[in-house]
Backbone as JSON Lines, residues from 0, in Angstrom:
{"i":0,"aa":"M","n":[14.1,6.07,11.04],"ca":[12.87,5.65,9.61],"c":[13.23,6.01,8.29]}
{"i":1,"aa":"T","n":[12.73,4.69,7.63],"ca":[13.08,5.0,6.87],"c":[11.93,4.67,5.76]}
{"i":2,"aa":"A","n":[11.95,5.32,4.84],"ca":[10.3,5.5,4.24],"c":[10.12,5.07,2.97]}
{"i":3,"aa":"N","n":[10.72,4.3,2.92],"ca":[10.96,3.22,1.47],"c":[10.88,1.48,1.94]}
{"i":4,"aa":"K","n":[9.99,1.15,0.94],"ca":[8.44,-0.01,1.53],"c":[9.14,-1.03,0.4]}
{"i":5,"aa":"H","n":[8.9,-1.72,0.65],"ca":[7.97,-3.66,-0.61],"c":[7.79,-4.45,0.32]}
{"i":6,"aa":"H","n":[6.9,-4.58,-0.33],"ca":[5.33,-5.59,-0.32],"c":[4.9,-6.56,-0.98]}
{"i":7,"aa":"H","n":[4.52,-7.48,-1.2],"ca":[4.36,-8.14,-2.64],"c":[2.87,-8.37,-1.93]}
{"i":8,"aa":"I","n":[1.88,-8.28,-2.95],"ca":[0.58,-8.23,-3.49],"c":[0.09,-9.29,-3.82]}
{"i":9,"aa":"K","n":[-1.07,-10.26,-2.89],"ca":[-1.47,-11.28,-3.78],"c":[-2.59,-11.65,-5.17]}
{"i":10,"aa":"F","n":[-2.58,-11.5,-5.97],"ca":[-3.99,-11.85,-6.73],"c":[-4.16,-13.0,-7.23]}
{"i":11,"aa":"K","n":[-5.32,-13.38,-7.22],"ca":[-6.05,-14.2,-7.49],"c":[-6.61,-14.12,-9.77]}
{"i":12,"aa":"K","n":[-6.38,-13.77,-10.01],"ca":[-7.05,-13.08,-11.48],"c":[-6.21,-11.84,-11.7]}
{"i":13,"aa":"A","n":[-5.4,-11.77,-12.83],"ca":[-4.86,-10.68,-14.05],"c":[-6.31,-10.03,-14.96]}
{"i":14,"aa":"P","n":[-6.13,-9.22,-15.02],"ca":[-7.0,-8.07,-15.54],"c":[-6.89,-9.05,-16.53]}
{"i":15,"aa":"S","n":[-8.55,-9.05,-17.78],"ca":[-8.41,-9.8,-18.83],"c":[-8.1,-9.33,-20.2]}
{"i":16,"aa":"S","n":[-7.72,-7.91,-19.81],"ca":[-8.09,-6.76,-21.13],"c":[-6.58,-6.25,-21.05]}
{"i":17,"aa":"G","n":[-5.82,-6.26,-22.1],"ca":[-4.51,-5.18,-21.56],"c":[-3.49,-6.35,-21.85]}
{"i":18,"aa":"G","n":[-1.69,-5.64,-21.51],"ca":[-1.06,-6.84,-20.96],"c":[0.12,-6.25,-20.27]}
{"i":19,"aa":"M","n":[0.84,-6.78,-19.93],"ca":[1.86,-6.75,-18.91],"c":[2.45,-5.01,-19.17]}
{"i":20,"aa":"D","n":[2.8,-4.43,-19.91],"ca":[2.71,-3.4,-19.93],"c":[1.7,-2.46,-19.94]}
{"i":21,"aa":"E","n":[0.75,-2.48,-20.22],"ca":[-0.65,-1.61,-20.08],"c":[-0.71,-2.1,-18.68]}
{"i":22,"aa":"W","n":[-0.88,-2.51,-18.23],"ca":[-0.91,-2.5,-16.96],"c":[0.04,-2.18,-15.95]}
{"i":23,"aa":"K","n":[1.07,-2.13,-16.01],"ca":[2.65,-1.45,-14.78],"c":[2.46,-0.34,-15.73]}
{"i":24,"aa":"T","n":[1.76,0.01,-16.95],"ca":[1.88,2.11,-16.81],"c":[0.65,1.87,-16.39]}
{"i":25,"aa":"S","n":[-0.71,1.66,-16.36],"ca":[-1.39,2.37,-15.73],"c":[-0.97,2.6,-14.07]}
{"i":26,"aa":"L","n":[-0.25,1.22,-13.3],"ca":[0.17,1.01,-11.95],"c":[0.83,2.14,-11.51]}
{"i":27,"aa":"Q","n":[2.04,2.14,-12.54],"ca":[3.21,3.6,-11.94],"c":[2.11,4.59,-11.87]}
{"i":28,"aa":"K","n":[1.18,4.88,-12.15],"ca":[0.71,6.23,-12.47],"c":[0.18,6.8,-11.02]}
{"i":29,"aa":"C","n":[-0.03,5.2,-9.96],"ca":[0.18,5.75,-8.4],"c":[1.94,6.78,-8.35]}
{"i":30,"aa":"K","n":[1.46,7.7,-7.45],"ca":[1.94,8.87,-6.95],"c":[3.63,8.37,-5.76]}
{"i":31,"aa":"G","n":[4.56,8.16,-6.17],"ca":[5.56,7.05,-4.61],"c":[5.92,6.25,-5.65]}
{"i":32,"aa":"L","n":[5.43,5.17,-6.23],"ca":[5.54,3.64,-6.66],"c":[7.3,3.69,-7.09]}
{"i":33,"aa":"T","n":[8.27,3.22,-6.97],"ca":[9.56,3.48,-7.39],"c":[9.56,2.23,-8.28]}
{"i":34,"aa":"N","n":[8.98,1.01,-8.07],"ca":[9.88,-0.09,-8.17],"c":[8.58,-1.25,-8.77]}
{"i":35,"aa":"L","n":[8.73,-2.14,-10.0],"ca":[7.03,-2.87,-9.85],"c":[7.21,-3.86,-10.34]}
{"i":36,"aa":"R","n":[6.9,-5.19,-9.79],"ca":[7.28,-6.11,-11.15],"c":[6.16,-7.48,-10.73]}
{"i":37,"aa":"I","n":[5.51,-7.45,-11.3],"ca":[3.87,-8.29,-11.73],"c":[4.48,-9.73,-12.3]}
{"i":38,"aa":"D","n":[4.15,-10.97,-11.59],"ca":[4.82,-12.13,-11.85],"c":[3.19,-13.09,-12.61]}
{"i":39,"aa":"V","n":[2.56,-13.19,-13.37],"ca":[1.44,-14.05,-13.01],"c":[1.77,-14.56,-13.39]}
{"i":40,"aa":"E","n":[2.42,-16.31,-12.72],"ca":[2.89,-17.41,-12.83],"c":[2.83,-17.51,-11.39]}
{"i":41,"aa":"T","n":[2.77,-17.11,-10.71],"ca":[2.86,-17.24,-9.29],"c":[1.72,-16.06,-8.33]}
{"i":42,"aa":"M","n":[0.76,-14.88,-9.68],"ca":[0.17,-14.17,-9.16],"c":[0.27,-13.39,-8.38]}
{"i":43,"aa":"D","n":[2.08,-12.55,-8.12],"ca":[2.14,-11.67,-7.55],"c":[2.61,-10.92,-7.77]}
{"i":44,"aa":"L","n":[2.63,-9.26,-7.51],"ca":[2.97,-8.19,-7.44],"c":[3.33,-7.4,-6.23]}
{"i":45,"aa":"F","n":[4.94,-7.25,-7.37],"ca":[5.77,-6.78,-5.91],"c":[5.88,-5.25,-6.38]}
{"i":46,"aa":"A","n":[5.74,-5.14,-5.24],"ca":[5.9,-3.66,-5.64],"c":[7.07,-2.19,-3.79]}
{"i":47,"aa":"E","n":[7.9,-1.5,-4.54],"ca":[8.51,-1.16,-4.15],"c":[8.25,0.77,-4.04]}
{"i":48,"aa":"Y","n":[7.84,0.96,-2.99],"ca":[7.21,2.33,-3.31],"c":[7.97,3.2,-1.94]}
{"i":49,"aa":"D","n":[7.44,4.36,-2.09],"ca":[7.39,5.79,-1.12],"c":[6.75,6.1,-0.29]}
{"i":50,"aa":"L","n":[6.77,5.86,1.34],"ca":[6.06,5.34,1.82],"c":[4.86,6.97,2.58]}
{"i":51,"aa":"Q","n":[6.17,7.9,2.63],"ca":[5.2,9.12,2.13],"c":[4.71,9.17,1.04]}
{"i":52,"aa":"N","n":[4.63,9.21,0.08],"ca":[3.88,9.59,-1.28],"c":[2.76,8.56,-1.2]}
{"i":53,"aa":"C","n":[2.63,7.07,-0.72],"ca":[1.92,5.65,-1.28],"c":[1.91,5.18,-0.35]}
{"i":54,"aa":"R","n":[0.76,4.35,-0.1],"ca":[0.38,3.0,0.73],"c":[0.21,2.06,0.0]}
{"i":55,"aa":"E","n":[-0.21,0.67,0.45],"ca":[0.15,-0.86,-0.26],"c":[-1.72,-0.82,-0.57]}
{"i":56,"aa":"E","n":[-2.16,0.23,0.15],"ca":[-3.22,0.21,-0.17],"c":[-3.96,1.46,-1.41]}
{"i":57,"aa":"D","n":[-3.18,1.57,-1.72],"ca":[-3.64,2.78,-2.5],"c":[-2.91,1.75,-3.99]}
{"i":58,"aa":"I","n":[-1.99,1.52,-3.96],"ca":[-1.75,-0.02,-4.4],"c":[-2.74,-1.06,-5.7]}
{"i":59,"aa":"E","n":[-3.54,-1.3,-4.0],"ca":[-4.54,-2.79,-4.73],"c":[-5.23,-1.74,-5.08]}
{"i":60,"aa":"R","n":[-5.67,-0.14,-4.71],"ca":[-7.1,0.54,-5.73],"c":[-6.76,0.56,-7.17]}
{"i":61,"aa":"C","n":[-5.69,0.52,-6.91],"ca":[-4.95,1.14,-8.4],"c":[-5.51,-0.47,-9.39]}
{"i":62,"aa":"M","n":[-4.82,-1.51,-8.66],"ca":[-4.26,-2.64,-9.2],"c":[-6.49,-2.97,-9.91]}
{"i":63,"aa":"V","n":[-7.09,-3.01,-8.62],"ca":[-8.54,-3.29,-8.63],"c":[-9.23,-2.64,-9.48]}
{"i":64,"aa":"E","n":[-9.24,-1.07,-9.87],"ca":[-9.32,-0.2,-10.91],"c":[-9.02,-0.88,-12.06]}
{"i":65,"aa":"I","n":[-7.75,-1.25,-12.62],"ca":[-7.36,-1.63,-14.04],"c":[-8.02,-3.38,-14.3]}
{"i":66,"aa":"G","n":[-8.13,-4.01,-13.11],"ca":[-9.23,-4.66,-13.19],"c":[-8.18,-6.31,-12.58]}
{"i":67,"aa":"F","n":[-7.36,-6.72,-11.74],"ca":[-7.34,-7.2,-11.15],"c":[-8.12,-7.77,-9.67]}
{"i":68,"aa":"V","n":[-7.55,-8.96,-9.01],"ca":[-8.9,-9.71,-8.79],"c":[-7.75,-10.05,-7.19]}
{"i":69,"aa":"L","n":[-7.93,-9.57,-6.16],"ca":[-7.0,-9.46,-5.01],"c":[-7.07,-10.6,-4.61]}
{"i":70,"aa":"E","n":[-6.51,-11.49,-3.86],"ca":[-6.17,-12.89,-2.96],"c":[-7.4,-12.7,-2.56]}
{"i":71,"aa":"D","n":[-8.25,-13.27,-1.11],"ca":[-9.36,-12.83,-0.77],"c":[-9.42,-13.91,0.06]}
{"i":72,"aa":"S","n":[-8.44,-14.99,0.63],"ca":[-8.14,-16.18,1.74],"c":[-7.79,-15.12,3.29]}
{"i":73,"aa":"L","n":[-8.27,-16.34,4.06],"ca":[-8.23,-14.59,5.3],"c":[-6.95,-14.85,5.83]}
{"i":74,"aa":"M","n":[-5.59,-15.13,5.37],"ca":[-5.03,-14.81,5.31],"c":[-4.46,-14.28,4.69]}
{"i":75,"aa":"E","n":[-4.39,-13.18,3.79],"ca":[-4.26,-12.11,2.45],"c":[-4.8,-11.22,2.94]}
{"i":76,"aa":"R","n":[-5.97,-11.6,2.98],"ca":[-6.9,-10.66,4.12],"c":[-6.67,-9.74,5.8]}
{"i":77,"aa":"F","n":[-6.23,-10.46,6.13],"ca":[-5.34,-10.31,7.75],"c":[-4.33,-9.31,7.48]}
{"i":78,"aa":"K","n":[-3.28,-10.06,6.2],"ca":[-2.16,-10.07,6.29],"c":[-2.17,-7.79,5.89]}
{"i":79,"aa":"R","n":[-3.11,-7.56,4.51],"ca":[-3.98,-6.87,4.33],"c":[-4.02,-5.29,5.31]}
{"i":80,"aa":"G","n":[-4.54,-5.98,5.91],"ca":[-5.3,-5.22,6.67],"c":[-3.69,-4.83,7.85]}
{"i":81,"aa":"W","n":[-3.11,-5.49,8.29],"ca":[-1.94,-5.15,8.96],"c":[-0.96,-4.1,8.48]}
{"i":82,"aa":"V","n":[-0.85,-4.46,7.97],"ca":[-0.05,-3.59,6.32],"c":[-0.55,-2.1,6.4]}
{"i":83,"aa":"H","n":[-1.85,-2.33,6.26],"ca":[-3.3,-0.92,5.75],"c":[-2.65,0.15,7.53]}
{"i":84,"aa":"F","n":[-3.37,-0.99,8.44],"ca":[-2.69,0.05,9.6],"c":[-1.41,-0.09,10.19]}
{"i":85,"aa":"T","n":[-0.62,-0.58,9.87],"ca":[0.8,-0.05,10.17],"c":[1.13,1.25,9.22]}
{"i":86,"aa":"E","n":[1.03,1.12,8.04],"ca":[1.84,2.04,7.05],"c":[0.92,3.49,7.44]}
{"i":87,"aa":"E","n":[-0.41,3.78,8.18],"ca":[-1.25,4.94,8.39],"c":[-0.7,5.48,9.59]}
{"i":88,"aa":"N","n":[0.44,4.29,10.46],"ca":[0.65,5.02,11.65],"c":[1.71,5.77,11.46]}
{"i":89,"aa":"E","n":[2.21,4.92,10.27],"ca":[3.51,5.14,9.96],"c":[4.1,6.44,9.83]}
{"i":90,"aa":"Q","n":[2.58,6.88,8.12],"ca":[2.51,8.24,7.29],"c":[2.04,9.23,8.56]}
{"i":91,"aa":"A","n":[1.39,8.94,9.82],"ca":[0.87,9.7,11.41],"c":[2.6,10.27,11.63]}
{"i":92,"aa":"E","n":[3.45,9.77,11.88],"ca":[4.4,9.97,12.63],"c":[5.16,10.25,11.53]}
{"i":93,"aa":"F","n":[5.59,10.78,10.5],"ca":[5.82,11.08,9.6],"c":[5.42,12.63,9.88]}
{"i":94,"aa":"K","n":[4.47,12.91,9.58],"ca":[3.22,14.44,9.63],"c":[4.13,14.89,11.0]}
{"i":95,"aa":"H","n":[3.63,14.2,11.98],"ca":[3.63,14.61,12.96],"c":[5.16,14.81,13.55]}
{"i":96,"aa":"K","n":[5.84,13.99,13.18],"ca":[7.53,14.46,13.54],"c":[7.69,13.33,15.24]}
{"i":97,"aa":"A","n":[6.32,12.74,15.38],"ca":[7.23,12.46,16.73],"c":[6.46,10.96,16.26]}
{"i":98,"aa":"A","n":[6.27,10.41,17.56],"ca":[5.62,9.13,17.73],"c":[3.36,9.44,17.48]}
{"i":99,"aa":"A","n":[2.53,8.41,16.7],"ca":[1.52,8.87,16.45],"c":[0.87,8.46,18.17]}
{"i":100,"aa":"C","n":[1.1,6.92,18.3],"ca":[0.43,7.23,19.15],"c":[0.68,7.04,20.88]}
{"i":101,"aa":"C","n":[1.7,8.27,20.76],"ca":[2.36,8.11,22.29],"c":[2.7,9.74,22.5]}
{"i":102,"aa":"D","n":[2.28,10.89,21.5],"ca":[2.19,12.13,22.18],"c":[1.38,12.72,23.07]}
{"i":103,"aa":"M","n":[1.44,12.61,24.2],"ca":[0.8,12.8,25.12],"c":[0.37,14.2,25.28]}
{"i":104,"aa":"T","n":[1.24,15.64,24.45],"ca":[1.36,16.72,24.73],"c":[0.27,16.93,23.49]}
{"i":105,"aa":"E","n":[-0.24,16.39,22.92],"ca":[-1.26,16.97,22.01],"c":[-2.03,15.93,22.21]}
{"i":106,"aa":"I","n":[-2.0,15.01,22.65],"ca":[-3.45,13.97,23.69],"c":[-3.71,14.95,24.23]}
{"i":107,"aa":"E","n":[-3.63,15.83,25.53],"ca":[-3.97,16.96,26.77],"c":[-4.22,17.88,26.23]}
{"i":108,"aa":"E","n":[-3.94,18.49,25.38],"ca":[-4.17,19.92,24.11],"c":[-5.55,19.77,23.94]}
{"i":109,"aa":"K","n":[-5.81,18.71,22.72],"ca":[-6.73,17.91,22.1],"c":[-8.02,17.86,23.91]}
{"i":110,"aa":"R","n":[-7.84,17.7,24.94],"ca":[-8.53,17.35,26.32],"c":[-9.28,19.03,26.65]}
{"i":111,"aa":"K","n":[-8.4,19.44,26.7],"ca":[-8.51,20.94,26.92],"c":[-9.95,21.13,26.33]}
{"i":112,"aa":"K","n":[-9.61,21.36,24.9],"ca":[-10.51,21.43,24.17],"c":[-12.4,21.53,24.14]}
C-alpha cells in the first residue's frame, strides 16, 4: 500500500487577503504536503501528500484557517467525509502493520480485559 495520496479539494471562495504565493506558503506548513497547486478559476486545490504524516482533513483545516471557504454542496461534503473515513483507516493500518478493522487478535485481547 502506498502512502502517497493526491486529491483535489473544491472551494467556493479564496481568501480575500494575501495572494497565491502567501496562500501556498501557509499551506506548505502542513507536515507531509509534497505538492500543491491552486486553481482559482476552477476553484480547485490539488494536493499531493504523504498519508503517514498528513490527511486531507489537515489540509482542509489549514485552508479554512487562512480564509478559504470550502465547497459545501452535498456531494462535496459526502466526498470529503468518505476521504476522511478511508484515510483514517489507512493510517491505522500503517500504525498496526495489519488491517485495522479485521485484527481479531487485538479485538479478543481487548475483550478479555
